C-alpha positions as CSV (number, residue, x, y, z in Angstrom):
1,X,0.0,0.0,0.0
2,X,1.2,3.5,-0.9
3,X,-0.2,6.7,0.5
4,X,0.4,10.2,-0.9
5,X,-0.8,13.4,0.8
6,X,-2.4,15.8,-1.7
7,X,-3.3,18.7,0.6
8,X,-4.0,19.2,4.3
9,X,-5.0,21.9,6.8
10,X,-6.3,21.8,10.4
11,X,-9.7,20.5,9.3
12,X,-9.3,18.9,5.9
13,X,-7.1,16.2,4.4
14,X,-7.0,14.6,1.0
15,X,-4.9,11.5,0.3
16,X,-4.3,9.2,-2.7
17,X,-4.2,5.6,-1.5
18,X,-2.9,3.0,-3.9
19,X,-2.7,-0.8,-3.7
20,X,-5.9,-1.4,-1.6
21,X,-9.4,-2.5,-2.3
22,X,-12.9,-1.2,-1.6
23,X,-13.6,-3.3,1.5
24,X,-10.5,-1.9,3.3
25,X,-11.3,1.7,2.3
26,X,-14.9,1.3,3.4
27,X,-13.9,-0.3,6.7
28,X,-11.6,2.7,7.5
29,X,-14.3,5.2,6.5
30,X,-17.0,3.5,8.6
31,X,-14.7,3.3,11.6
32,X,-13.7,6.9,11.4
33,X,-17.3,7.9,11.3
34,X,-18.7,5.5,14.0
35,X,-15.9,4.3,16.3
36,X,-13.3,7.1,16.8
37,X,-14.4,8.8,20.1
38,X,-14.9,12.5,20.6
39,X,-16.4,14.7,23.3
40,X,-20.0,15.9,23.3
41,X,-22.4,17.2,26.0
42,X,-24.4,14.2,27.1
43,X,-26.2,15.4,30.3
44,X,-27.6,18.8,31.2
45,X,-28.9,19.9,34.5
46,X,-31.2,22.9,34.0
47,X,-31.4,25.2,37.0
48,X,-33.4,28.0,35.5
49,X,-34.9,28.3,32.0
50,X,-37.5,31.0,31.3
51,X,-36.7,31.1,27.5
52,X,-39.2,29.9,24.9
53,X,-37.3,26.7,24.4
54,X,-38.2,23.6,26.4
55,X,-35.5,22.0,28.5
56,X,-35.3,19.0,26.1
57,X,-34.8,21.2,23.0
58,X,-32.2,23.3,24.7
59,X,-30.3,20.2,25.9
60,X,-30.5,18.7,22.3
61,X,-28.9,21.9,20.9
62,X,-26.2,21.8,23.5
63,X,-25.4,18.2,22.6
64,X,-24.8,19.0,19.0
65,X,-22.2,21.7,19.7
66,X,-18.8,20.3,18.7
67,X,-16.3,20.3,21.6
68,X,-12.5,20.2,21.5
69,X,-11.4,16.7,22.5
70,X,-8.5,15.5,24.6
71,X,-8.3,11.8,24.0
72,X,-5.2,11.4,26.2
73,X,-6.7,12.8,29.4
74,X,-10.2,11.3,29.4
75,X,-11.5,7.8,29.3
76,X,-14.6,6.4,27.7
77,X,-17.3,6.1,30.5
78,X,-17.4,2.3,30.1
79,X,-13.7,2.0,30.4
80,X,-13.2,4.5,33.3
81,X,-11.9,3.0,36.6
82,X,-14.6,4.9,38.6
83,X,-17.4,2.7,37.2
84,X,-19.9,5.4,38.2
85,X,-22.9,6.5,36.2
86,X,-22.2,10.1,37.3
87,X,-18.6,10.0,36.1
88,X,-15.4,11.5,37.5
89,X,-12.8,14.0,36.4
90,X,-11.2,11.2,34.2
91,X,-14.3,10.6,32.1
92,X,-16.4,13.8,32.4
93,X,-15.9,17.5,31.8
94,X,-18.4,20.1,33.0
95,X,-19.4,23.4,31.4
96,X,-21.7,26.1,32.9
97,X,-24.0,28.6,31.2
98,X,-25.5,31.7,32.9
99,X,-27.1,34.1,30.5
100,X,-29.8,36.8,31.0
101,X,-31.4,39.4,28.8
102,X,-31.7,42.8,30.5
103,X,-32.1,45.7,28.2
104,X,-33.1,44.0,24.9
105,X,-33.1,40.7,23.0
106,X,-30.0,38.7,23.7
107,X,-28.6,35.8,21.6
108,X,-26.9,33.2,23.6
109,X,-23.9,31.6,21.8
110,X,-21.7,28.6,22.4
111,X,-19.0,31.1,23.5
112,X,-21.1,31.8,26.6
113,X,-20.4,28.3,27.8
114,X,-17.8,28.4,30.6
115,X,-15.7,25.2,30.6
116,X,-14.2,23.7,33.8
117,X,-11.3,22.5,31.7
118,X,-10.2,25.0,29.1
119,X,-9.1,22.2,26.8
120,X,-12.8,21.0,26.6
121,X,-14.5,23.9,25.0
122,X,-16.7,24.6,22.0
123,X,-14.9,24.4,18.6
124,X,-16.5,27.8,17.7
125,X,-17.8,30.6,19.9
126,X,-20.3,31.7,17.3
127,X,-22.9,28.9,17.4
128,X,-26.3,30.3,18.4
129,X,-28.1,28.4,21.1
130,X,-31.2,30.5,21.9
131,X,-32.6,34.0,21.9
132,X,-33.7,35.5,25.1
133,X,-36.3,38.3,25.5
134,X,-35.9,40.9,28.1
135,X,-36.2,39.4,31.6
136,X,-35.6,35.8,30.4
137,X,-32.7,33.8,31.8
138,X,-30.9,30.5,31.4
139,X,-28.8,28.8,34.1
140,X,-27.5,25.3,33.6
141,X,-24.7,22.8,34.1
142,X,-23.7,20.6,31.1
143,X,-21.5,17.5,31.3
144,X,-19.5,16.3,28.4
145,X,-18.3,12.7,27.9
146,X,-16.4,10.8,25.3
147,X,-18.6,8.7,23.0
148,X,-18.8,7.1,19.6
149,X,-20.8,8.0,16.5
150,X,-22.2,4.5,16.5
151,X,-24.3,5.5,19.5
152,X,-25.2,9.1,18.4
153,X,-24.3,11.4,15.6
154,X,-23.1,14.1,18.0
155,X,-20.0,12.0,18.7
156,X,-19.0,11.8,15.1
157,X,-15.6,13.5,14.8
158,X,-15.9,13.9,11.0
159,X,-18.3,16.0,8.9
160,X,-17.1,14.3,5.7
161,X,-15.3,11.0,5.2
162,X,-15.5,9.7,1.7
163,X,-13.5,8.0,-1.0
164,X,-13.7,7.6,-4.8
165,X,-11.7,6.0,-7.5
166,X,-8.9,8.0,-9.0
167,X,-10.2,9.2,-12.4
168,X,-8.4,8.4,-15.6
169,X,-8.8,10.6,-18.7
170,X,-7.2,9.3,-21.9
171,X,-7.0,11.5,-25.0
172,X,-6.4,9.8,-28.4
173,X,-4.2,12.2,-30.2
174,X,-4.8,10.5,-33.6
175,X,-8.5,11.5,-33.3
176,X,-8.2,14.7,-31.4
177,X,-7.9,17.9,-33.5
178,X,-7.5,20.1,-30.4
179,X,-10.7,22.1,-31.2
180,X,-10.9,23.0,-27.5
181,X,-14.6,22.2,-27.0
182,X,-13.8,19.7,-24.3
183,X,-11.7,22.3,-22.4
184,X,-14.7,24.8,-22.3
185,X,-17.1,22.0,-21.2
186,X,-15.0,20.7,-18.3
187,X,-16.5,22.2,-15.1
188,X,-13.4,21.4,-13.0
189,X,-10.8,22.7,-15.6
190,X,-9.1,19.4,-15.7
191,X,-8.4,19.7,-19.5
192,X,-6.2,22.4,-20.9
193,X,-5.1,23.3,-24.4
194,X,-1.3,23.5,-24.8
195,X,-0.3,24.4,-28.3
196,X,-2.0,21.9,-30.6
197,X,-2.6,19.3,-27.9
198,X,-5.2,18.8,-25.2
199,X,-3.6,17.8,-21.8
200,X,-4.9,16.9,-18.4
201,X,-4.2,18.8,-15.1
202,X,-5.2,17.9,-11.5
203,X,-7.0,14.6,-12.2
204,X,-8.0,14.5,-8.6
205,X,-10.5,17.2,-9.3
206,X,-12.2,15.3,-12.0
207,X,-15.8,14.2,-11.2
208,X,-16.2,11.9,-14.2
209,X,-19.2,14.0,-15.4
210,X,-18.6,13.0,-19.1
211,X,-19.1,16.6,-20.2
212,X,-15.8,16.5,-22.1
213,X,-16.8,13.3,-23.9
214,X,-20.2,14.7,-24.8
215,X,-18.6,18.0,-26.1
216,X,-16.3,16.2,-28.4
217,X,-17.5,16.5,-32.0
218,X,-19.7,13.7,-33.0
219,X,-18.0,10.6,-34.2
220,X,-14.5,11.5,-33.2
221,X,-14.5,9.7,-29.8
222,X,-11.1,11.2,-28.9
223,X,-11.7,11.2,-25.2
224,X,-12.1,8.2,-22.9
225,X,-12.8,8.5,-19.2
226,X,-12.5,5.7,-16.6
227,X,-11.0,5.1,-13.2
228,X,-8.3,3.0,-11.5
229,X,-9.9,0.3,-9.3
230,X,-6.9,0.0,-7.0
231,X,-6.2,3.8,-6.5
232,X,-8.5,5.9,-4.3
233,X,-8.9,9.6,-3.4
234,X,-9.7,9.7,0.3
235,X,-11.3,12.9,1.7
236,X,-11.5,13.5,5.4
237,X,-13.0,16.6,7.1
238,X,-13.0,17.1,10.8
239,X,-15.7,18.8,12.8
240,X,-12.9,20.5,14.7
241,X,-13.2,18.2,17.7
242,X,-9.9,16.4,16.8
243,X,-7.1,17.2,14.4
244,X,-7.8,15.4,11.1
245,X,-4.6,13.4,11.2
246,X,-5.4,12.2,14.7
247,X,-8.8,10.9,13.5
248,X,-7.1,8.9,10.8
249,X,-4.5,7.5,13.2
250,X,-7.2,6.5,15.7
251,X,-9.2,4.8,12.9
252,X,-6.2,2.8,12.0
253,X,-5.7,1.8,15.6
254,X,-9.2,0.5,15.8
255,X,-8.8,-1.5,12.6
256,X,-5.6,-3.0,14.0
257,X,-7.2,-3.9,17.3
258,X,-10.2,-5.5,15.5
259,X,-7.9,-7.6,13.3
260,X,-5.8,-8.7,16.4
261,X,-8.9,-9.6,18.3
262,X,-10.2,-11.7,15.4
263,X,-6.9,-13.5,15.0
264,X,-6.8,-14.3,18.7
265,X,-10.3,-15.6,18.7
266,X,-9.6,-17.8,15.7
267,X,-6.4,-19.1,17.4
268,X,-8.4,-19.9,20.6
269,X,-11.1,-21.7,18.7
270,X,-8.5,-23.7,16.8
271,X,-6.9,-24.9,20.0
């Protein structure tokens, strides 16, 4: 297997993975979505709520706010030594909210949540939670825990995790007269005209829409599009809870553990 990094920033990463098959790529994708843990608000104690939103709706909104996650300092609740349904400082982080509208309408944002641990805080301070009319107030305590997307979407660390075959565009120079119609038709600007030839650029941007093939003058059939079945473009986008490279590494750890557990089980059954 060969992996090539195309581009990466704090939230997005795009790779070319060669020498693997669809089952492995799909297994990695599903694990990154469903089994890589992240932090989310799981329990809310409402002390005062005079807003128009019911406690349940307010709690639901809080649960969907992405939180920065520290996988090295916190345990999954089911793996924590405390074995308590209330949790401890090794498996639970608390945040408080105390907001009141006085002079006019006040919008309460995720930045108004005060974390006990500064490392476990909302990814963005600008997520609106609720609007308060004059005289309305909200006071509550929220408790965040590690969880997995297989249990609830709020624990999914990725907003995008997808793969596709690497496109292949072949131009038959014996049939192509470089009229340039395919270049104008390509929505991703993958085709460019260089002198009296048509060449390809940035094949990873190709979406195999066939517009270039359809734009080619009738009967010439100078362009052929296909894909490599053992080369994939892998796109990962983090919600901000974890760095995108950490999500990938944690996903690979889960796959490795599952394989080892399977081999151990087979060995035990065989003996």
